[in-house]
N, C-alpha and C positions, 0 to 999 in steps of 0.2 A: 562567366558571371559578370553581370550587368547591374549597376545600381540606378533604380529608376526614380525613386523620390526619396527625400529624407526630411523629416521634421524633429522636432523635440522629443516626441514620443513614438515615433514610428518611423518605419524604413521599409520600402518595398524593393526587391531585386528579383532578378531573372536569372535562373541556372539552368544549364542546359540538361544537367541530369535531374534536378528536383523540379523545374518548372518555374512558375511564380510564386516567391514566397513572402509573406508579409510578417514583419517581425514589429511588436508593438507593445507598449508597457500595458502590463496587466491591468483591466478595470477593475478587478475584485481585489488585487493586490498591489497596495500604492508602491512599494519597494520590490520592483522586479519588471522581466520583460517576458512576454509569452511569444510563440511562433505558432502560426498554422499556416496550411498551404490553401492556395487557391488554383482551381475550384473544387478542390478534394475535400474529403472530411475533415472538418477542422480537428486539429490535435493541439492540445492544451499542454504548455510546457513552461517551465519558468527560468529564466535566465538570472544569475545572482545579481542583486542590486547594484554591486561594484563593477559589473562587468560593461566595459564601454562598448559603444557602437563600433568603434576602430577594431577593438578585439573580436567582437560578434562576427565581423566581416570576414574576418581571417578563417573563419571555419569553412567558408565557399571559396577560399582563394586556390588550393589546390585539390587534386583528384582524391587524395588519400584524406585530406581534413574534410571535404564534402562528402564522401564515402562513409566516414565514421559519423558524420552528423546524420546522414540517411539511415545508416543501421540502427542508431538511436532512436530515431523517430518510428521506424518500422516495428522495432520490437514494442513500441509504446501502442503503435496501432494494433498490433497482434494481441496485445494482452488486452487492449479493450474490446476487441471483437471476441476473445475468448470469455470475457466477463459477461457480455451480451448474450453469447449462446448458453453459458451457464444460467443466467438468470431466467431464460426462457424455458429452461427445464423445470422451473418451480411452479407449485401451484399459489395461487392465491391463498393467504391463511392470516390468522389471528395467533400470535404466541404469547403466552402469559411470561411476562419477565420473572415473576416468581419461580415458575417452573424451568425455565432457562438458567436461571441462578443455581436453583438447587440442583438441577443435573450436573452443571460445571463445577459446583463446590463439592458434590460426591467425588467426582473423578479426581479433583484437584488434593482434595485432603488424604485420598487414599493414596496418590503418588508421594505426598508430603511425608506421609507417616511411615511409609516403606524404606525412607532415606533416612529416617529418624531425626528430622527437621522440624522446626516450628517456625511460624510466620506470624507476625505482630498483628497484621490484620489483611482481610481479603476483601476486596470491593469490585463491582462491575461497573463499566461505562459501556457508552456506544461508541467505542473507539473504532475509527477506519485507518488513521496514520500508523497504527501500533496495534500489534495483537495484545499486547501486555506490557506492563511495567513494573519495575521493583524499585522502590527508593533505597537510600542508602541505611534507611532505619528499620528495613524490613518489612514495608507495606506494600502488597502486592495488589495490582488492579489489572483484571482481564476485560477483554472485549466481549460484550453479549453475543457478538457474530460468530465467536469461536463455536456456538452451537451448530454452525453450518458445515464445521470442518469434518473430514472424516475423524473417527476416533483416535486412529494413530497418530494423526498429523496434530490433532488437538493435545494429544498426550505430549508431543514434543514441545509446543507451545509452552504448556504448562511447566514441564521440566526445565525449558530454557530460563524461565522466571525463577523457579526454584533453586537454578543454580546459582543465580545471583545473589540467592542469601548466603551463600560461600564466597563467591566471587564478585563484587561489584563492579565488573568491567567485562571486557571482550579480550583480555591477554590470553596468551596459549594455555595459561592454568585453567581459564574458565572452560575452554572447549575441550580440554582433556577429562574435566571432571563431568561435562555433559555427555561427552561420549561413553564415558563408564556407566551414566545413567541410561543413555539412549546410543546404542552403538552405531545406529543408521543417521546420526545428527547431520554431518555433513550434506548427505544426499537429500536429505528430508528439508533441511533448510534451502535448499535451491527449489526444490518443487514448491514448498508453501508460499514462496513470494508471488506466486499467479494468484494467490488469495486476496491480495491487497488491492488490485482494481474491483475484484468481485465484492469486496466488503464496501468500498466507496460506490459501487452502482447500488447495491442493497439499501445503502444508507440514504441515498438519493430517492430511490423508490418506495421507501417505507416511512410509515408515519408512527409516532409515539403518542397513544392514545391512552391516558390513565395509566393503566399498569400492563398495556400490551403493545407488543410491536406488531403493526399492521402492514401486510405487504399486499397491493393490490397490482399484480402484474403477471409475470411468468406466463403460464400455459394458457391463462385467460385473455391476454390481450390479442 
């Protein structure tokens, strides 16, 4: 590994295994550093703001560290490719937010009532970083994009948030209760992670117009 150039906000290195790698401070996020490969497809990723260049360079100083970094980026590239592949299976469409919320609400309250629980409030947001959230006072918010999940996986997300009404944390008792609600929770949790990149891509490619989510892409592109 050879260091080519270094400035306050960027550094370029040459790695035999990775090729030329440019590390720089994120233009969109002031507190952090991103990396991408040259001349390969850019891969966005963020280094913690308190991580020094000296520490970052250590990622490339041994074969094992370099391979771990490469594997991490390869997974990210793979997840982005999967997201695009999924996106191109979609038709251009316009979805009513009210219809989406009604469908998600019906499934949510059916699951809630079967467990004999109650929720303080249920709301919907165009969340992409989370599928849902439950605060400590019993308010649950779900992403509109859950509409695109298969019904069983959507059920898992809802039951995950419903379980937080009992256990507002992710300690062992939380997972034990969730497993009693949804026996395949552990396996489904791993599978559902692929939807994060899909939601982010969908969010970028869709527009919110009045009370509709409009998607102009997919098969029509």
